[in-house]
C-alpha positions, 0 to 999 in steps of 0.5 A: 602512344599507339593509334587509338581512335575514339568516336563518341556516340556511334549512332550520331555519326552514322548520318555523317557517314551515309554520304561517305559510304554512298560516294565510296560505292559510287567510286567503286562502281564507276571504276569497274564500269570504266575498266569494263568499257575501256577500249584501249586494249580493243583498239590495240588489238584491232590495230594489230589486225589491220597492220597484219592484214595490210602486210599480207595484202588483204583489202579492207573490205575483207576485214572491216564491217561497217568501219569495225574489225570483223575478227571472224571474217579475217581468220579464214584469210590468215594462216591458221598458224599465224601468231595474230590469228592464234591471239584473236582465237584465244581472246574469243575463246577466253571470253566465251569460256568466262561467260560459260562458267559463271551463273548469275541470278538477281531480283525478288521475282526469283523464289527458286532456282531455274530448272535449267541450272541442274544441267549446267554442272560445268559451272565454276561460279554462282552469284545469287543476290537479293532474291527470295530463294530460301533453299539450296537444292541437293543437286549442288553436289553435281557441280564438282568444278564450283570455285565460288558460291556467292549467295548473299542477301537472300532468304536461305534458311539452311545449307544442304549437307551435299555442300561438302562434296564441293572439293574445289570450292574456294569462296563461300558467301552466305551473308545476310540470309536466315541461317541458324546452323551450318552443316558439319559437312562444310568441313570437307571443303578443304580448299576453302579460303574465304568464309562469310556467314555475317548478318544471319543474326541467329548463328550461335555456334559452328561445327567442330568439323570446320577445323579441317579448313586449314586453307581459310584466310578470311572468316566473317561471322559478324552480326550473329549471336556468338558468345565466344570464338568458335573452337574450330576458328581457333584451329584455322591456322592460315587465318588472316582476317577475323570479323566477330563484331556485333555478337555477344562476346564477353571474353576472348580465349587465352589461346587466341594466340594460336592464330599466328597468321592473324592480321586483322581482328574486328571485335566492335559491338560486343560485351567485352570487359577485358582483352587478354595478354595473349593478343600481344603474342600475335606478331602479325596483328596490325589492326584491332577494333573494339568497342571501348565502353565496357572495357576495363582491362587491356594490355597497355602494350597494345597502344605501344606504337612501336608494335605497329598495331592500329588500335581503334576503340569505338565509343557508342556512348558519349563520355561527356554531356555536349549539345548536338543537333539530333540526326533523324532516325531511319526506320530499318530492319536489323539486317539493313542496320547491320549491313549499313554498319558493315559498310560504315566500318569498311569505308572507315577502315579504308579511309584509315589505310589511305591516310599517312598518319592515323589520329590518336583522338577523334571527336565528332567535330573533327571527324565531320571536318575530315569527311 
């Protein structure tokens, strides 16, 4: 048999996973902080500086400042063509450039972009999160060097047509906003590789012009109102990850096998009653997640372990009557709930990847033990 994981009563195990998701986030945060604060590289660089200065007979007073290496002071003492001087200058320049090309904004006190932003057209990254901003200014067309446009968890209601002018854009994340449509001009961003439109709740279709996005490998349109896979998505020939969970899908197109590079397909929390045989033609598909309550037909070969597909069937309703202690309901908005469930699935899939073997059958009791 293939890898089929059945979880009874999705809502019941939510509480058990809240702690797991929180710990997973804390581990990620601590690891980022550890890397950012790591002193090993800096110590090695300072040691190289000290050795070079000693070799050249430069006194410590000339390159130490309160016990720390003062790189700016010793650059004048070293030859301009010295490898060490060049390395120090390069490190300083790299750090300055990184800070110069990244713009970050966060906090509910922001209702619009600062006026000074329009003058920084050299920026390569925007990271705008958890603000009350609802409109993206048309002058975004001036930012021709923009590579990453990350606008998650704001109040954005629409994207300007001028976004199509960003020819170097590689990542666009407008998840958990209030979008109801996508401008067809986005299809002009031919270098786009990652597109995240999840959690807008109201998106029902994507413009056909997005078929031009041949470099896209990641598409997430989960937690919206799609009733079918958009035609433009089926024409994204490089697509590897497709998340269509939490929509209104009732069936999958017979030509879904056009996505020859597809590796991960997430379909849980839809209204699917069958899976097409064409899925078996996706030779690179390695992870398929569905909600199995309404499924009545699917190719038996999907569960064939020799195909290498991890097939996960999530059950929202219990198949048998069992007494369990009720978990207290948490009052939250639809967006908060969808965001939590995305984190839940992310942690669960990560957990599956970390295991040497995947359980063929999981009940609430065994799942709680594994946690």
